[in-house]
Structure formats: structure tokens, C-alpha cells
LUMKE-104847 format. One record per residue (C-alpha): residue in one letter; x negated, y, z negated. Coordinates in Angstrom, 1 decimal, decimal comma, padded with zeros to 4 digits. Last residue first. Example, Ala and Ser with C-alpha at 12.3 -4.5 7.8 and 13.67 -1.06 7.14 Angstrom:
2
code;X;Y;Z
s;-013,7;-001,1;-007,1
a;-012,3;-004,5;-007,8
This chain:
753
code;X;Y;Z
x;143,1;058,5;013,0
x;141,3;055,3;014,0
x;138,4;054,8;011,6
x;135,1;054,0;013,3
x;134,0;050,4;014,0
x;130,3;049,9;014,1
x;128,7;047,3;016,3
x;125,1;048,2;017,2
x;123,9;047,6;020,8
x;126,6;047,1;023,5
x;127,6;044,1;025,4
x;130,4;044,6;028,0
x;128,9;042,2;030,5
x;125,9;040,4;029,2
x;122,6;041,7;030,6
x;120,5;039,3;032,8
x;116,9;039,0;031,5
x;117,2;035,8;029,4
x;119,3;034,2;032,1
x;122,4;032,0;031,9
x;122,1;030,4;028,5
x;121,0;033,6;026,8
x;124,1;035,3;028,3
x;126,3;032,6;026,9
x;124,9;033,1;023,4
x;125,3;036,9;023,6
x;129,0;036,4;024,6
x;129,5;034,1;021,6
x;128,0;036,6;019,2
x;130,1;039,4;020,8
x;133,1;037,2;020,3
x;132,1;036,6;016,7
x;131,8;040,4;016,2
x;135,4;040,9;017,0
x;135,9;044,1;018,9
x;139,7;044,1;019,1
x;140,1;042,5;015,7
x;137,7;045,0;014,1
x;139,6;047,9;015,7
x;142,9;046,5;014,2
x;141,2;046,3;010,8
x;140,0;049,9;011,0
x;143,5;051,1;012,2
x;145,1;049,4;009,2
x;142,5;050,8;006,8
x;143,0;054,5;007,8
x;145,9;055,4;005,5
x;144,4;053,4;002,7
x;141,3;055,6;002,7
x;138,1;054,3;004,3
x;135,1;052,3;003,0
x;132,5;052,1;005,8
x;133,2;049,9;008,7
x;132,2;046,6;010,4
x;128,5;047,0;010,8
x;128,8;049,4;007,9
x;129,1;046,6;005,5
x;131,0;043,5;004,6
x;130,3;039,8;005,3
x;132,1;036,6;004,4
x;131,3;032,8;004,5
x;127,5;032,8;005,1
x;126,5;029,6;006,9
x;122,9;030,3;007,7
x;123,6;030,9;011,4
x;126,3;033,4;010,6
x;124,0;035,3;008,2
x;121,4;035,4;010,9
x;123,9;036,7;013,5
x;125,2;039,4;011,2
x;121,7;040,6;010,3
x;120,9;040,9;014,0
x;124,2;042,7;014,7
x;123,1;045,4;012,3
x;124,6;047,0;009,1
x;125,4;044,2;006,7
x;125,4;045,8;003,1
x;127,4;043,1;001,4
x;127,0;039,3;001,8
x;130,0;037,4;000,6
x;129,5;033,7;-000,4
x;132,0;031,0;-001,3
x;131,3;028,9;-004,4
x;131,4;025,1;-004,5
x;128,3;024,9;-006,7
x;126,4;023,4;-003,8
x;127,8;026,1;-001,6
x;126,5;028,8;-004,0
x;123,0;027,1;-004,1
x;122,8;026,9;-000,4
x;123,9;030,5;000,1
x;121,4;031,7;-002,5
x;118,6;029,7;-000,8
x;119,4;031,2;002,6
x;119,4;034,7;001,1
x;116,1;034,1;-000,6
x;114,6;032,7;002,6
x;115,8;035,7;004,6
x;114,3;038,0;001,9
x;110,9;036,2;002,3
x;111,1;036,3;006,1
x;111,3;040,1;006,0
x;111,9;041,5;009,5
x;115,3;039,8;009,9
x;116,0;041,1;007,4
x;114,8;044,1;005,5
x;118,1;045,5;004,2
x;119,8;042,2;003,4
x;118,2;041,3;000,0
x;118,9;044,8;-001,4
x;122,5;044,5;-000,3
x;123,3;042,2;-003,2
x;124,7;038,8;-002,4
x;128,3;038,4;-003,5
x;129,4;035,1;-005,1
x;133,0;033,9;-005,0
x;135,3;031,5;-006,8
x;134,0;031,5;-010,4
x;135,0;029,6;-013,5
x;131,6;030,0;-015,3
x;129,7;027,0;-016,5
x;127,6;026,5;-013,3
x;126,4;030,1;-013,4
x;125,3;029,9;-017,0
x;122,6;027,3;-016,3
x;122,0;028,8;-012,9
x;120,8;032,0;-014,5
x;120,6;034,9;-012,1
x;120,0;037,3;-015,0
x;120,6;040,5;-013,0
x;119,7;041,7;-009,5
x;120,3;038,3;-007,7
x;124,0;038,5;-007,4
x;125,3;042,1;-006,9
x;128,9;041,1;-007,7
x;129,9;037,7;-009,2
x;133,4;036,9;-008,1
x;136,6;035,7;-009,8
x;140,0;034,8;-008,3
x;143,2;035,6;-010,3
x;145,6;032,6;-010,7
x;146,8;033,5;-014,2
x;144,8;030,5;-015,6
x;141,8;031,9;-013,8
x;142,2;035,1;-015,9
x;142,4;033,1;-019,1
x;139,3;031,1;-018,1
x;137,5;034,4;-017,4
x;138,5;035,7;-020,9
x;137,2;032,6;-022,7
x;133,9;032,6;-020,7
x;133,4;036,3;-021,5
x;133,9;035,6;-025,3
x;131,2;032,8;-025,2
x;128,9;034,5;-022,7
x;128,5;037,8;-024,6
x;126,4;040,0;-022,3
x;125,9;037,3;-019,7
x;129,0;038,2;-017,6
x;128,4;041,9;-017,6
x;124,8;041,4;-016,6
x;125,8;039,2;-013,7
x;128,2;041,9;-012,4
x;131,9;041,6;-012,2
x;134,3;041,4;-009,2
x;138,0;040,5;-009,9
x;139,9;039,1;-007,0
x;143,7;039,6;-006,5
x;145,7;037,7;-003,8
x;145,8;034,6;-005,9
x;147,8;036,5;-008,5
x;150,8;037,1;-006,2
x;151,7;040,8;-005,7
x;155,0;042,1;-006,9
x;153,6;045,6;-007,7
x;154,8;045,7;-011,3
x;154,2;042,0;-011,9
x;150,6;042,2;-010,6
x;149,9;045,3;-012,7
x;151,4;043,7;-015,8
x;149,3;040,5;-015,4
x;146,2;042,6;-014,9
x;146,9;044,6;-018,0
x;147,6;041,5;-020,1
x;144,3;040,0;-019,0
x;142,3;043,2;-019,8
x;143,8;043,6;-023,3
x;141,0;041,5;-024,9
x;138,4;044,1;-023,9
x;134,9;042,9;-023,3
x;135,3;043,0;-019,5
x;136,1;046,7;-019,8
x;132,6;047,4;-021,0
x;131,0;045,4;-018,2
x;133,1;047,3;-015,7
x;135,4;045,5;-013,3
x;135,3;045,9;-009,5
x;138,4;045,1;-007,6
x;138,7;042,7;-004,6
x;142,1;042,6;-002,8
x;143,1;039,6;-000,7
x;145,0;040,1;002,5
x;147,5;037,3;003,5
x;150,7;039,4;003,7
x;149,4;042,0;006,1
x;152,7;042,6;007,7
x;153,5;046,3;007,0
x;155,2;045,4;003,7
x;152,1;043,6;002,7
x;150,1;046,7;003,3
x;152,4;048,6;000,9
x;151,9;045,9;-001,8
x;148,2;046,0;-001,3
x;148,4;049,8;-001,9
x;150,3;049,2;-005,3
x;147,9;046,5;-006,3
x;145,0;048,8;-005,6
x;146,7;051,7;-007,5
x;147,4;049,5;-010,6
x;143,9;048,1;-010,8
x;142,2;051,4;-010,1
x;144,2;053,1;-012,8
x;143,3;050,4;-015,3
x;139,6;050,7;-014,3
x;139,7;054,4;-015,0
x;141,5;054,0;-018,4
x;139,0;051,4;-019,5
x;136,1;053,5;-018,2
x;137,0;056,6;-020,2
x;135,1;055,9;-023,4
x;132,5;058,6;-023,0
x;129,4;056,7;-021,9
x;131,3;054,4;-019,5
x;133,2;057,3;-017,8
x;130,0;059,3;-017,4
x;128,3;056,2;-015,9
x;131,2;055,8;-013,4
x;131,0;059,5;-012,5
x;128,3;060,2;-009,8
x;127,6;056,5;-009,0
x;131,3;056,2;-008,0
x;131,0;058,5;-004,9
x;132,2;062,1;-005,2
x;134,3;063,7;-002,5
x;133,9;067,5;-002,8
x;131,9;069,3;-005,4
x;134,4;072,1;-006,2
x;137,9;070,5;-006,1
x;136,5;067,0;-006,8
x;138,1;064,3;-004,7
x;136,9;061,4;-006,8
x;136,3;058,0;-005,1
x;137,2;054,5;-006,3
x;136,2;051,5;-004,2
x;138,8;048,7;-003,5
x;137,3;045,8;-001,6
x;139,5;044,4;001,1
x;139,8;040,8;002,2
x;141,0;038,7;005,2
x;139,4;040,6;008,0
x;139,1;038,3;011,0
x;137,1;035,5;012,6
x;138,6;032,7;010,6
x;135,3;031,1;009,8
x;133,2;034,3;009,3
x;135,9;036,0;007,3
x;135,2;039,8;007,4
x;135,5;042,0;004,3
x;137,0;045,4;005,0
x;136,1;048,4;002,8
x;138,9;050,3;001,0
x;138,9;053,8;-000,4
x;140,9;054,6;-003,5
x;141,6;058,2;-004,7
x;141,2;060,1;-007,9
x;142,2;063,8;-007,7
x;145,9;063,6;-008,6
x;146,0;061,2;-011,5
x;147,0;064,1;-013,9
x;145,5;062,5;-017,0
x;142,7;060,7;-015,2
x;141,8;063,9;-013,4
x;141,7;065,8;-016,8
x;139,4;063,3;-018,3
x;137,3;063,5;-015,2
x;137,2;067,3;-015,5
x;136,0;067,1;-019,1
x;133,4;064,5;-018,3
x;132,3;066,4;-015,2
x;131,7;069,5;-017,3
x;129,6;067,5;-019,8
x;127,7;065,8;-016,9
x;127,0;069,2;-015,3
x;125,8;070,6;-018,7
x;123,6;067,6;-019,1
x;122,2;068,0;-015,6
x;121,5;071,6;-016,1
x;119,9;070,9;-019,4
x;117,8;068,2;-017,8
x;116,9;070,6;-015,0
x;115,5;073,0;-017,6
x;112,8;070,5;-018,7
x;112,3;068,6;-022,0
x;109,1;066,8;-022,3
x;108,9;063,1;-021,6
x;107,3;060,1;-023,3
x;107,2;056,5;-022,2
x;107,9;053,0;-023,4
x;111,3;053,1;-021,7
x;112,0;052,5;-018,0
x;112,5;056,0;-016,7
x;116,1;056,1;-017,9
x;114,8;055,6;-021,4
x;112,3;058,4;-021,1
x;115,0;060,7;-019,7
x;117,1;059,7;-022,7
x;114,4;061,0;-025,0
x;114,2;064,3;-023,0
x;117,9;064,8;-023,6
x;117,4;064,1;-027,3
x;114,6;066,6;-027,5
x;116,9;069,2;-025,9
x;119,7;068,4;-028,5
x;117,3;068,5;-031,4
x;115,9;071,9;-030,2
x;119,4;073,4;-029,7
x;120,7;072,2;-033,1
x;117,6;073,4;-035,0
x;117,8;076,9;-033,4
x;115,9;078,9;-030,9
x;115,6;076,4;-028,0
x;113,4;075,0;-025,3
x;110,7;077,6;-025,1
x;110,7;078,7;-028,7
x;110,1;076,1;-029,9
x;109,2;073,0;-027,9
x;111,1;069,8;-027,1
x;109,8;066,3;-026,9
x;111,4;062,9;-026,1
x;109,9;059,6;-026,9
x;110,7;056,0;-026,0
x;109,3;053,3;-028,2
x;107,7;049,9;-027,9
x;107,7;046,8;-030,1
x;105,3;043,9;-030,1
x;106,2;040,7;-031,9
x;104,5;037,9;-033,8
x;107,1;035,6;-035,3
x;107,4;034,0;-038,7
x;110,2;036,3;-039,8
x;108,2;039,3;-038,8
x;104,5;039,7;-038,1
x;104,0;043,0;-036,2
x;101,7;043,3;-033,2
x;100,3;046,9;-032,6
x;102,3;048,5;-029,7
x;103,8;051,1;-032,0
x;100,3;052,6;-032,6
x;099,8;053,1;-028,9
x;103,1;055,0;-028,4
x;102,4;056,9;-031,6
x;099,0;058,1;-030,4
x;100,6;059,1;-027,1
x;103,2;061,2;-029,0
x;100,4;062,9;-031,0
x;098,5;063,6;-027,8
x;101,6;065,0;-026,1
x;102,4;067,2;-029,0
x;098,9;068,6;-029,1
x;099,1;069,1;-025,3
x;101,9;071,5;-025,8
x;099,6;074,1;-027,2
x;099,2;075,9;-030,5
x;101,2;073,4;-032,5
x;103,2;073,1;-035,7
x;104,8;069,6;-036,1
x;108,3;068,2;-036,5
x;108,8;064,4;-036,2
x;112,0;062,6;-035,6
x;113,0;058,9;-036,0
x;115,9;057,0;-034,6
x;116,1;053,2;-035,2
x;119,3;053,2;-037,2
x;119,5;056,6;-039,0
x;117,9;060,0;-038,7
x;114,5;058,9;-040,0
x;112,2;061,9;-040,8
x;108,6;062,9;-040,4
x;107,4;066,5;-041,1
x;103,8;067,3;-040,2
x;102,2;069,5;-042,9
x;101,1;066,4;-044,8
x;098,6;065,9;-042,0
x;098,0;064,6;-038,5
x;100,8;062,1;-037,8
x;099,9;058,6;-036,7
x;100,0;056,9;-040,1
x;103,4;058,2;-040,9
x;104,6;056,7;-037,5
x;103,0;053,3;-038,2
x;104,5;053,3;-041,7
x;107,9;054,0;-040,3
x;107,3;051,1;-037,9
x;106,7;048,8;-040,9
x;109,8;049,9;-042,7
x;111,9;049,6;-039,6
x;110,6;046,1;-039,1
x;111,6;045,1;-042,6
x;115,1;046,7;-042,1
x;115,5;044,7;-038,8
x;114,5;041,5;-040,7
x;117,2;042,2;-043,2
x;119,6;043,0;-040,4
x;119,4;039,6;-038,8
x;116,8;037,8;-036,6
x;118,6;037,6;-033,3
x;121,2;040,4;-033,3
x;119,2;042,7;-035,6
x;116,1;042,2;-033,5
x;118,0;042,6;-030,2
x;119,4;045,9;-031,4
x;115,8;047,3;-031,4
x;115,6;047,2;-027,6
x;113,2;050,2;-027,5
x;112,7;052,0;-030,8
x;113,9;055,6;-030,4
x;111,7;058,6;-031,1
x;112,4;062,4;-031,0
x;109,3;064,7;-031,2
x;110,2;068,3;-032,0
x;107,3;070,6;-031,4
x;106,8;074,0;-033,0
x;105,1;077,0;-031,6
x;103,7;080,2;-033,1
x;104,8;083,6;-034,3
x;104,8;085,0;-037,8
x;108,4;086,0;-038,1
x;110,1;083,5;-035,8
x;107,6;080,9;-036,9
x;108,7;081,2;-040,6
x;112,4;081,2;-039,8
x;111,9;078,1;-037,6
x;109,9;076,4;-040,3
x;112,6;077,1;-042,9
x;115,4;075,8;-040,5
x;113,4;072,6;-039,9
x;112,8;072,1;-043,6
x;116,6;072,1;-044,2
x;117,3;070,1;-041,0
x;114,8;067,4;-042,1
x;116,5;067,0;-045,5
x;119,9;066,6;-044,0
x;118,7;064,2;-041,2
x;116,9;062,0;-043,6
x;113,4;062,5;-045,0
x;111,3;059,4;-045,2
x;111,4;057,0;-048,1
x;111,7;054,2;-045,6
x;114,8;052,3;-046,8
x;116,5;054,9;-049,0
x;116,2;057,8;-046,5
x;115,6;061,1;-048,2
x;117,6;064,3;-048,5
x;120,8;063,5;-050,2
x;119,5;060,4;-052,2
x;116,4;062,3;-053,3
x;118,5;065,4;-054,0
x;120,9;063,2;-056,0
x;118,0;061,8;-058,0
x;116,6;065,2;-058,6
x;120,0;066,5;-059,6
x;120,4;063,4;-061,9
x;117,0;064,1;-063,4
x;118,1;067,8;-063,9
x;121,4;066,6;-065,4
x;119,5;064,3;-067,7
x;117,2;067,1;-068,8
x;120,2;069,4;-069,2
x;121,9;066,7;-071,3
x;118,8;066,2;-073,4
x;118,5;070,0;-073,8
x;122,2;070,2;-074,8
x;121,7;067,3;-077,2
x;118,6;069,0;-078,6
x;120,6;072,2;-078,9
x;123,4;070,3;-080,7
x;120,9;068,8;-083,0
x;119,4;072,2;-083,6
x;122,9;073,5;-084,2
x;123,5;070,7;-086,6
x;120,2;071,4;-088,3
x;121,2;075,0;-088,7
x;124,5;074,0;-090,1
x;122,7;071,7;-092,6
x;120,1;074,3;-093,3
x;122,9;076,8;-094,2
x;124,6;074,2;-096,3
x;121,3;073,3;-098,1
x;120,5;077,0;-098,6
x;124,0;077,5;-100,1
x;123,4;074,4;-102,3
x;120,1;075,9;-103,5
x;121,7;079,3;-104,1
x;124,5;077,6;-106,1
x;122,0;075,7;-108,1
x;120,0;078,8;-108,9
x;123,1;080,8;-109,6
x;124,5;078,0;-111,7
x;121,3;077,9;-113,8
x;121,3;081,7;-114,3
x;124,9;081,8;-115,2
x;124,6;078,8;-117,6
x;121,6;080,3;-119,4
x;123,4;083,6;-119,8
x;126,5;081,9;-121,1
x;124,4;079,9;-123,6
x;122,7;083,0;-124,8
x;126,0;084,9;-125,2
x;127,7;082,0;-127,0
x;124,7;081,4;-129,3
x;124,7;084,9;-130,8
x;121,3;085,1;-132,5
x;120,7;083,1;-135,6
x;123,3;082,1;-138,2
x;123,6;083,8;-141,5
x;122,3;082,1;-144,7
x;125,0;080,5;-146,8
x;123,4;077,1;-147,2
x;120,5;078,3;-149,5
x;118,3;075,3;-150,1
x;118,1;074,2;-153,8
x;117,8;070,5;-153,0
x;116,5;069,8;-149,5
x;118,8;069,8;-146,5
x;119,2;066,6;-144,5
x;120,4;066,8;-140,9
x;121,5;063,5;-139,3
x;121,2;063,2;-135,5
x;122,7;060,1;-133,8
x;125,8;062,1;-132,9
x;123,5;064,6;-131,1
x;121,9;061,8;-129,1
x;125,4;060,5;-128,1
x;126,2;064,2;-127,4
x;123,3;064,4;-124,9
x;123,9;061,1;-123,2
x;127,6;061,9;-122,8
x;126,8;065,2;-121,2
x;124,6;063,6;-118,5
x;127,1;060,9;-117,9
x;130,1;063,3;-117,7
x;128,2;065,5;-115,2
x;127,4;062,4;-113,1
x;131,1;061,4;-113,1
x;132,2;064,9;-112,1
x;129,6;065,1;-109,4
x;130,8;061,7;-108,0
x;134,3;063,1;-107,7
x;133,0;066,1;-105,8
x;130,9;063,8;-103,5
x;134,0;061,7;-102,8
x;135,9;064,8;-101,9
x;133,2;065,8;-099,4
x;133,1;062,3;-097,8
x;136,9;062,3;-097,5
x;136,8;065,7;-095,8
x;134,3;064,8;-093,1
x;130,8;063,5;-093,0
x;128,7;060,5;-093,9
x;125,1;059,7;-094,9
x;123,4;060,5;-098,2
x;126,6;059,5;-100,1
x;125,5;055,9;-100,8
x;121,9;056,8;-101,7
x;123,0;059,7;-103,9
x;125,7;057,5;-105,6
x;123,1;054,7;-106,3
x;120,5;057,1;-107,6
x;123,0;059,1;-109,8
x;124,6;055,9;-111,2
x;121,1;054,5;-112,1
x;120,2;057,7;-113,8
x;123,5;057,8;-115,7
x;122,8;054,2;-116,8
x;119,3;055,1;-118,0
x;120,5;058,1;-119,9
x;123,4;056,1;-121,4
x;120,9;053,4;-122,5
x;118,7;056,1;-124,2
x;121,7;057,5;-125,9
x;122,8;054,1;-127,1
x;119,3;053,5;-128,5
x;119,6;056,6;-130,6
x;123,1;055,7;-131,6
x;121,9;052,4;-133,1
x;118,8;053,9;-134,8
x;120,4;056,8;-136,6
x;118,2;059,8;-136,2
x;116,9;062,0;-139,1
x;116,3;065,7;-138,9
x;115,0;067,5;-142,0
x;116,8;070,7;-142,7
x;115,4;074,2;-143,4
x;115,6;075,1;-139,6
x;113,5;075,1;-136,4
x;114,9;073,2;-133,4
x;112,2;072,6;-130,8
x;112,3;068,9;-131,7
x;115,8;068,7;-130,1
x;114,2;069,7;-126,8
x;111,6;066,9;-127,2
x;114,5;064,6;-127,9
x;116,4;065,5;-124,8
x;113,3;065,6;-122,5
x;112,3;062,2;-123,7
x;115,8;060,9;-123,1
x;115,6;062,3;-119,5
x;112,2;060,7;-118,9
x;113,4;057,4;-120,3
x;116,4;057,5;-117,9
x;114,1;058,3;-115,0
x;111,8;055,4;-115,8
x;114,6;053,0;-116,1
x;116,5;054,4;-113,1
x;113,4;053,8;-111,0
x;113,1;050,2;-112,1
x;116,8;049,5;-111,6
x;116,8;051,1;-108,1
x;113,8;049,0;-107,2
x;115,6;045,9;-108,5
x;118,5;046,8;-106,2
x;116,4;046,9;-103,1
x;115,6;050,2;-101,3
x;116,9;050,8;-097,8
x;115,7;054,3;-097,5
x;113,0;056,1;-099,4
x;113,4;059,8;-100,1
x;115,8;058,9;-103,0
x;112,8;057,7;-105,0
x;111,0;060,9;-104,6
x;114,1;062,8;-105,7
x;114,3;060,7;-108,9
x;110,6;061,2;-109,6
x;111,0;064,9;-109,1
x;113,9;064,8;-111,5
x;111,8;063,0;-114,2
x;108,9;065,5;-113,8
x;111,3;068,5;-113,9
x;113,0;067,2;-117,0
x;109,6;066,8;-118,7
x;108,7;070,3;-117,7
x;111,9;071,6;-119,2
x;111,2;069,8;-122,4
x;107,8;071,4;-122,5
x;109,5;074,8;-122,1
x;111,6;074,2;-125,3
x;108,4;073,0;-127,1
x;106,7;076,2;-126,1
x;109,6;078,5;-127,1
x;110,4;077,2;-130,5
x;114,1;077,3;-131,2
x;116,2;078,9;-134,0
x;118,6;077,5;-136,6
x;119,9;079,2;-139,7
x;122,1;076,9;-141,9
x;125,8;076,2;-142,1
x;125,7;074,2;-138,8
x;127,2;074,9;-135,3
x;126,0;073,0;-132,2
x;127,2;074,8;-129,0
x;123,6;076,2;-128,6
x;122,3;072,6;-128,4
x;125,0;071,9;-125,8
x;123,7;074,9;-123,9
x;120,2;073,6;-124,1
x;121,0;070,1;-123,0
x;123,2;071,2;-120,1
x;120,5;073,7;-119,2
x;117,9;071,0;-119,2
x;120,0;068,7;-117,1
x;120,9;071,4;-114,6
x;117,4;072,9;-114,4
x;115,9;069,4;-113,8
x;118,5;068,5;-111,2
x;118,2;071,8;-109,3
x;114,4;071,9;-109,6
x;114,2;068,3;-108,3
x;116,4;069,1;-105,4
x;114,2;072,1;-104,5
x;111,1;070,0;-104,8
x;112,6;067,3;-102,5
x;113,8;069,9;-100,1
x;110,3;071,3;-099,7
x;108,8;067,8;-099,3
x;111,4;066,9;-096,6
x;110,6;070,2;-094,8
x;107,0;069,3;-094,7
x;107,7;065,8;-093,4
x;110,0;067,1;-090,6
x;112,9;064,7;-090,0
x;115,5;066,2;-092,4
x;118,6;064,1;-092,8
x;117,7;062,0;-095,9
x;116,2;064,9;-097,7
x;119,3;067,0;-097,0
x;121,5;064,3;-098,4
x;119,4;064,1;-101,5
x;119,7;067,8;-101,9
x;123,5;067,6;-101,7
x;123,7;064,8;-104,2
x;121,4;066,7;-106,6
x;123,4;069,9;-106,2
x;126,6;068,0;-107,0
x;125,1;066,5;-110,1
x;123,6;069,8;-111,2
x;127,0;071,5;-110,7
x;128,6;068,7;-112,8
x;126,1;069,2;-115,6
x;126,6;073,0;-115,5
x;130,3;072,5;-115,7
x;129,8;070,1;-118,6
x;127,6;072,6;-120,4
x;130,3;075,3;-120,0
x;132,9;073,0;-121,5
x;130,6;072,4;-124,5
x;129,9;076,1;-124,7
x;133,6;076,9;-124,8
x;134,3;074,1;-127,3
x;131,7;075,4;-129,8
x;130,5;072,4;-131,7
x;130,8;071,4;-135,3
x;128,8;070,6;-138,5
x;130,5;070,2;-141,9
x;128,6;067,1;-142,9
x;125,1;068,4;-143,7
x;123,4;065,8;-145,9
x;122,1;067,3;-149,1
x;118,8;066,3;-150,6
x;117,4;063,5;-152,8
x;118,3;059,9;-152,1
x;116,2;059,7;-148,9
x;117,8;058,8;-145,6
x;116,6;055,5;-144,0
x;113,9;055,6;-141,4
x;114,0;054,3;-137,8
x;113,3;057,8;-136,4
x;112,3;061,1;-138,0
x;112,0;064,2;-135,9
x;109,3;066,8;-136,7
x;107,5;066,1;-133,5
x;107,6;062,4;-134,2
x;108,2;060,9;-137,7
x;108,6;057,1;-138,2
């Protein structure tokens, strides 16, 4: 069979001369191998670029460039190897056929690069692709050989011909598998593996060509001249083709390397952009956490202060007013204590919605400072705008809320301060609004108050008093105890004293407890103050015992905050031991509200004090809980009726009936009764008639220093009110109009100095 001047599957004819003394130029053979290796390396590199590039247009460009490198390398290897062939006849090459072989190589290479563009191909797909690619390379080879023009006829041995085709298919399969395997990876080992694979591919390409050349048999007709000179210098031409091909492949590899670095930089840039985006998101999240409340999505204190400062700077330049509205939910702690913190959080969320629904626009700033404290910042033209908004919030808060299966109504206390009247800075305005808030709480809650200058004066005075009280407790020179006698109605004499603390202030004079007890409780000084009173009262009682008053009992007031301290029992025991006073001569007076604050822990402490022998009394009975269910459980000895029930008797029959009922209840519970605030003889007589056990008040004596108490008690003994009562009874028996001898009107004992 003859095809393009080449004869296949045909035996040699008997006439003609077979050329046997043919050879190959070693230099050109080595050069062809280098070109084949370079083509293999370029193919692997281009396949790697195709696999890494994401843009479809760029992938198409790299596919064409890889196909050009592979086609040019294979064709150049073939052509240089053809030039390396040396025969004793003149040989030249037809240009069109030679170019056609290049086109075939390009088509086969493009098919190979297209195959490598697909990832995760199955083995049978690689086999099919290598079959078509190998056939294309073989076709390129034999078309290229058909471009040879000489006197000889070219015959091909069948076995070697098929071997060359098989080698072409095998080299194609190796190239596809290696390219697929080496498409991913990095590092020195990966690069060395790519170099080794290039050497193998170069050997495969060259082996296919020389197997085909070995199958070629050139038959020269009889009479042909075998001494003709050779054609153009093949070494120079082969070197030129090799240089051009290597330059093209090298340029392509350089472009691939540059693109790889650029792609790495783009990847790094994308990673940097991703990182910056994540950092920006993290910054936004941190800003959300730093400036917003997680529960209500309102601004927190930090975020509020930032906007507040901006608003103040704006109003300072442009003029105008700002209102700071401070809110506090009334008795919110009861919700947490009774229903739990989850229910409290749900309630706060609902109330935050009420507040947001009450403000005028997005320009109004609403914040939650923590707990149940909220703050609103609004721009106003007149203070009435702030008042109307606060009143709207007060009404909105009273809407019933369904919570934990209950329907409840909450109220709020509001304090308002105005810029620039009440302050020039955020701190000043928040402080003045807080002062106004506490005025609302002191006024009974569920109300609003604007800040006024007298609040600041009072706050400054309280701060100053706090500092001076702390100093007074440290030096223990300005605090003094006054004692008020308590008269025993059965024994007819003073058997008890109530210790009342006073503060001899260097500027303000003698201060009563109501001026500084609240300050002490608010600033953590009450425990130290009560401890001082305890030790001083026991010390003074010891001095009175040395002067013969060994039966006196000392009553000491105990703060509700101090009653919650576990150390109280130990402190009382130490004070008694230090002064040498028996425990039954000490009586601790506590209010009803203090007892009922935490009944379980209070009950345990009271039992511990009773175990020491200390008497216990309820002070100001009737003004607090007045719960008989709790009263019968407490280990009490004494009950003191508050002065508010005594002031209007005997004129008020209702108060008299209340006092009579309290005395009856106390005696039923085996408690003795002290009535305080007795100022008139008529009050004394009524209390005596209704079975009151003890009285104290200005009828007997106001509270006096310890230096005066002995004289006061002696004066009470000389002018015993029971004797006056007996004298008045005898006078009524004689004649209602005859005056009793020695009888005077009011009975008030003044201190004897």
C-alpha cells in the first residue's frame, strides 16, 4: 500500500539497491532529545497552569499555549531527528507537507490539553484519549517523513511500524497520567518529580520517532548515482530549529512561572482581603458587643456616652437644649427573686420595647445601663417636651405584662436633667439626672422629677457628711450616746435605758440619727457605727453598775443591714465580755421590716442571740409588716408601739383602740409592751389603764448624755408619775372640783446638772 509516497505492508522488490550504510548525527540526536524533554516539561507546566487557573478565558489561553509548546516540541524533535539522518543520497523536504505535519501535531496536542482540562477522569477515558493522541502523533511522524524528497523509494517494515504506533500511544498515556498527577503539588520534591517525568516523556517521544525510522527501508533504483552531495548543512538547520523551539518553550514556561507567581500574589491578596473582611466583621461584632446591650439591643453605657458627647459638642456650637431622662423600674428585684432571672430578662425586653415605642423618633437615643436602669437622650426646645415624654413613658409602663403565667403591672421612677442648665458634661448631666431619679424614689416612686439646685446642695452635703462620718468613726471623738429612760409601770421606776447615738458635728452642732444613719447605711458604715454604739453602751452600763444601778437593762437599736451580718452574734458576745455585763441586761431592738427581710436567716440569728441570753424587741411596731403569722414564730421578749399611734390619744378613739389591741395581742403572745413617745399625763393614764408594761417619752425625759442620766432617774423617782396618778384618783374620790395638793399639769423631768 502506498500513501503519500510511502509504501506500507509491501515486500521489497528484487530490483534496486537497499541503502544499508545510513547513520545518525549524534549531536542532532542529543539535541532532539533535549527538545523533547523541554517539550515534556512545558506540557506538564502548562497542564498545571490550566488546572490552577479559574477564569475560563485564561484557561483557554493556557490550553492553546500548552498545545503550541507540545506540538512545537514534538514536531521539532521529529524534524531534528530527520535532519540527524545521514544517507549517501541527496535528501530535501517539501515545505507544504512539512507544515501539514506541524498542523497535525498541533491538533493532537490541543486534544491532549483539552483532555487535561477535565479533572477526575476515569482510566478508560485516559486510554481513549491516549489512543487518539498517539494516532495523531504517529500520523504527524509519517506525514513528516513523507515530506522527504530523494531518489529512493521508502518502504516500512510492518512490525516496527506498529511498534512505533504503540510507542506513540504509550507515550501519550504516560504524558496524560503524569500531567494529571503532577497538576497539583508544590515544593522541591514536586519540582524534581516534574524534571524526572520530563526526561521520561522526552525518551518516549524520541523512541517513537527512531522506532519509525528503524522501520524505514530506502530502496534506490538501479543506475542511481550514490555519490551525489548532501543537501544543505543539516546541523546548522537542526540547531536553528532547536533554538527557536527552545526559545518558544522557554518563553511559555517563563510566562507560566510569572503567571503562577502572579496567581499566588492574587491568592495572597484575596486571603488578605478575606482576612480584612473578617477583621472588619469582627470589628463590627466587637463594636456591637462594646456599644450595645445583648439582651435588649439598646445602646449600653459606653455607646450612649459616645453619642452623648457628640450631641453635647453639637449643641455647644449650634445652641439648643438636651434632656437626659433616667429611668429605674420600681421593685424590679422582686421579679428576679420570685420568678427568676429568666423571667426578669423577659420583662426587661418587654419594658425596653415600651420605652422605644414611647420616644418620638430615631433621633432620640435610648440606652440600657444595666440591670433595670434605662436612659434616654432627646433634643428639646422647652422642658415641657421632656416632661410630656416622661409622662408618656409612665403611662406606657403601666400596661399589663403577661409573664410566667401572671398578669402584672410595673411602674417606673424617672429623673430628668437638662443641658446646659444642669450640667455641661456627660458625667455632670448623668449625675444630676440620677439625683432627680432618687428624689422620685423618695417621693413614693411611680413619678418624675426634674433636677433642682437644692438636690445638688443636699448631695454635696451628704458627700461631705459621709467623709466626716468616716473620719468620726475612725477617731471616735465626735460620736456620743444619749440615753432615754424607760419607766416600768408595775415597779414604778426606771428599769431600762435606750441608747441613742448623736453626732457632735464641729460645724453643724449636735446631729440627730436621722441626719446620718441613712448615709451610714448607703455607704457601708452602718456595721462599724452599730458596733461602736454596742461597745460604748455596754461600757456606760458598766459604769452605771459601778454606781449602784445593777438592775438596769440597756436597749440598743440594730440596723436592718447589720442584722444580716453573721458576725453580729460574735460582736455582741465580745462586747458583753469586754464590759463585764450579763447578757440578760442587754436588749436588741430591730424594726419589723428588718426582721421580715429574710425570715429564715433572721430567725436563725435571733435564736443564736437568745441562746446568749440577750433580749429581743420589735421597734416601731405597727409601721411595717405587722404580720402575726411571723410574730408568733420569732423569739421575742418585747414589743414597742410606735409613737405615731400615741400622738393623737386620748382625742383619737381609733388610735386608742389600736393601741389597746396591740397590747392585748402582745400579752397573748407573752410579750411585754413599751409605748414610746408619751408626752402627756393623759396618755400615761390611758396606757396605765390598758395594761401597758413600759413607757418612754418626753413626759419622763428626753434622751440625755450619760453624765446626766443618774440625775434624770433620781428626778423621776422623786416625782413618780404613778404617785401623781394615785393622788389624782384620790382627789376625784373626794370632790371633782377640789384641787389635789401638789398636783401640777404636765410632768416633764429636766436633767439635773
